[in-house]
C-alpha positions in Angstrom: -15.8 10.8 24.3 -13.7 7.6 23.9 -13.5 6.6 20.3 -12.6 2.9 19.6 -10.2 1.9 16.9 -10.7 -1.2 14.8 -8.1 -3.3 16.6 -9.8 -3.0 20.0 -13.3 -3.7 18.6 -11.9 -6.8 16.9 -10.5 -7.9 20.2 -13.9 -7.4 21.9 -15.7 -9.3 19.2 -13.2 -12.2 19.7 -13.2 -11.9 23.5 -9.4 -11.3 23.6 -7.4 -9.6 26.3 -7.5 -6.2 28.0 -8.9 -4.5 25.0 -12.1 -6.7 25.1 -12.6 -5.9 28.8 -12.1 -2.2 28.3 -14.6 -2.1 25.4 -17.1 -4.0 27.5 -16.7 -1.3 30.2 -16.9 1.6 27.8 -20.1 0.2 26.2 -21.8 0.8 29.5 -21.2 4.6 29.2 -23.1 7.0 27.0 -19.8 8.5 25.8 -18.4 5.7 23.6 -18.2 5.6 19.9 -16.2 4.7 16.8 -15.7 6.1 13.3 -17.4 5.4 10.1 -14.0 4.3 8.8 -13.8 1.7 11.6 -17.3 0.5 10.8 -16.2 0.0 7.2 -13.1 -1.9 8.2 -15.1 -4.2 10.5 -17.8 -4.8 8.0 -15.3 -5.5 5.2 -13.7 -8.2 7.3 -16.9 -10.0 8.2 -17.0 -13.3 6.3 -20.0 -15.0 7.9 -23.5 -14.0 8.8 -22.7 -14.5 12.5 -19.7 -12.1 12.2 -21.9 -9.6 10.4 -24.6 -9.9 13.1 -22.1 -9.4 15.9 -20.6 -6.4 14.2 -24.0 -4.8 13.6 -25.0 -5.4 17.2 -21.8 -3.8 18.5 -22.1 -0.8 16.2 -25.7 -0.3 17.1 -24.6 0.1 20.7 -22.1 2.8 19.9 -22.1 6.4 18.6 -20.9 6.3 15.0 -18.9 9.4 14.0 -18.9 10.4 10.4 -16.1 11.6 8.1 -17.0 14.9 6.6 -15.3 18.0 5.1 -13.6 19.1 8.3 -12.3 15.7 9.0 -11.1 15.5 5.4 -9.1 18.7 5.8 -7.6 17.5 9.1 -6.7 14.1 7.6 -5.0 15.7 4.5 -3.0 18.0 6.8 -1.9 15.1 8.9 -0.9 13.0 5.9 1.1 15.8 4.3 2.9 16.6 7.6 3.7 13.0 8.6 4.7 11.8 5.1 7.0 14.8 4.7 8.7 13.6 7.9 8.9 10.0 6.6 6.4 8.9 9.3 3.4 7.7 7.2 0.7 5.8 9.1 -1.8 4.7 6.4 -4.8 6.2 4.8 -7.5 4.8 7.2 -5.4 5.8 10.2 -5.2 9.4 9.0 -8.9 9.5 8.7 -9.6 7.9 12.1 -7.2 10.3 13.7 -8.9 13.2 12.0 -12.3 12.2 13.2 -11.0 11.9 16.8 -9.4 15.4 16.6 -12.4 17.0 15.0 -14.6 15.6 17.8 -12.2 16.3 20.6 -12.2 12.5 21.3 -9.7 10.1 22.9 -8.7 7.2 20.7 -8.7 3.8 22.3 -6.2 1.7 20.3 -3.5 -0.8 20.7 -1.7 0.7 17.6 0.2 3.3 19.6 3.2 3.0 17.2 1.3 4.8 14.5 -1.0 7.1 16.4 1.6 8.5 18.7 3.0 10.2 15.6 -0.1 12.4 15.3 0.3 15.7 17.0 -2.8 16.8 18.9 -4.4 13.3 19.1 -5.3 12.1 22.6 -4.7 8.4 23.2 -6.1 6.0 25.8 -4.0 3.0 26.9 -5.3 -0.5 26.8 -3.9 -2.6 29.6 -3.8 -6.4 30.4 -3.2 -7.6 26.9 
């Protein structure tokens, strides 16, 4: 399953670049989702009713993956490992990476700088930005 990060979904909602095109293509598949963490980030950033409606419509078209006990264990392990190496990536990113790993998913993101640090995380490139 391809799992979209917040940045590419924002690009889609704004109609920007290669990420928007890629999300549009992935929405046509039955194997496209995002995390509950990303849903939280998107909804937290919505300031108008039109933005909230667009986000809800998008999320309704996707599989929403939850953050549970196994994901919490994986995220904690990732955080401890990366921070001990001076390679911190941020709380939400640990959680998103953990959901992807727990679900054997491939993360679609433009934030390769952070996510390339996560051992065992599969990434998908976004082209045409």
